[in-house]
N, C-alpha and C positions, 0 to 999 in steps of 0.2 A: 503495500501500500504506500508506503514512504516512498520506495521508488517509482510508481508510478505518481505520485503526486509533483515529486521534485520535476521528473520529465515533464505536467503540464507546468509548472513552473517556467521549465526553460523553455519551452514551446509558446507562452504567453509573452515571456519580456524579449522573446526574438519577433513576435510578430506586432506585439502593441506596445504603446509608449504607456509602462507605467510609471508613475510617479512616486507614488506611496504606497506602506505595506497594506493599507486600505483598499486600495485600488485591486493591488494581486489579492486578496479576499475575495473581492465580488469578480474578480473575472477566474479565482479557480472556483466560487460558485455558481458559475453560469456553467463551468463544465461538471457540477455536481458534485465539487468537492467541497467539505463544509470543513474550515481548520480555524483554529484561535491565532488571534495576532501573536502570542510566544512562539507556537509552531511557525510561522509564515518566520520569524525572526530567525529562527534555527535554522529553517532551511537557506535562509538567502545566506548565512554564515559559510553554511555547511556547502552550498553551489558557487562560493565567492563570488555572489553578485555585488556589485558597485554600482554606486550613481555617476553618471556619466553626462554632460549635456549632448542632447538629439539633435537630430538636423535642424530642428527649429528652436535648438535655446534652451528650451525647457529640458530641467535634469529628468534622466529617467535611469531604472536597472538595468546593467547589461553584465553579462558572464565577464570577470576582470579577464583582459588579454595579456598577461602578464608576457607570456612567449612571444608576443608582437613585439614588444621592447627591444632595438638596437643591443642595448649593452646585455641583454639576457640572451640571446643568441649569438651574441660573440663568445659570451662566456660559455655557454652551451660547445662550443664550436672550441674552446680553447681546452676542456674537460675532456672532450673527445677526441681532440690530437693529443694529450698527454694520457690517457690510458690504454690506449687501442695501441698494440702489437703486432697485428697482422689480421687481415682478409684474406678469406677463400670462400669459393661457392661450389656447391656439390650439386648440379640441376638448378632447381629453385631455391634450394636454399643456402642463403647468407651465413658463413661462419664468422664470425669476431671474436677476435683470441684480444683481451685485456691484460693488464697487469692485477695480481690477484687482489681481490674484491673491490674490485672497480667493472664488474661485469653489469649492476643494475644503474649506472653511470651512464656506461657507455649508450646500454637500452632506452633508460632518459631519453639521451641525447638523440638518439635515431627516431623513437617515437616523436619528438619533437618535430622532425624535420618533416613529418606531414607526407612521407614516401606515398605516390599515387600508386606505386604499385607493391607495395606491402600489403599482405594479408594479415599482419600479425608477428610478435618476438617474443621472445623466452630469454631471462636472462641468469645465468649462473655466479659464480663465484668469479670466474672471471674468464668467461664463455658468453657469447650471445647469436643467438639463432634468429636466423629472421626469414619469416617464410615468405616468397615473392610469386607474383601473378604465374611465373612462367621463368624459363633459364634464360633468357635475352635479358630480362630485369633484372634477375641476380646478377649476372655477368657487369651489366653495365654500371650495376650501385657498386659495388665489390670496385670497378674501375674507379668509378669516383672517388671509395674511401682512400685507396692508395695513393691517387692525387693528394687528398687533404692529407696523408701520413709525409710526404716526401716534397 
C-alpha cells in the first residue's frame, strides 16, 4: 500500500503543479487514497521531494535532481576512475573489476549513468555485473569504460 501510494505521489507531482501538502492530499483523495498530513510529510521526505520554482514561477514539489548537478556527476566519474581496475564482456554481460570493497560504489556510478541498453546491474565486493540488451551494446560500453580508465 505504501509503495502504491508513493508511486501515485510521484505521478501526481510529475503531472501537476503541487504547491502544498494539502494540495497533494486532495490530489491523492481524487485517486481514492485518503492519508493524513503526517503521512504525506513522511512520504515527501522518503521520496526526496523538494520545492522548486515551476515554469510559471510558483513553487512546486519535484523529485530531487541531485544526479543532474554537474559537480555530482564529476564526483561519480572520479570515484569510478579511481576504483575500477578493468572491464571485460562475455556476450551481453559486462564484468567490471574494482579495488576491494568498491564494487557498490562503481555500480552506483554505473546506475547513475542511465545507460539506455543496460538491463540491470549487480554489485559484489570487487566486481560488478551489468546485463546489457545485446552483445554489441556490452562491447561498446566496455570500450567506453576502457577510454575512461586510460
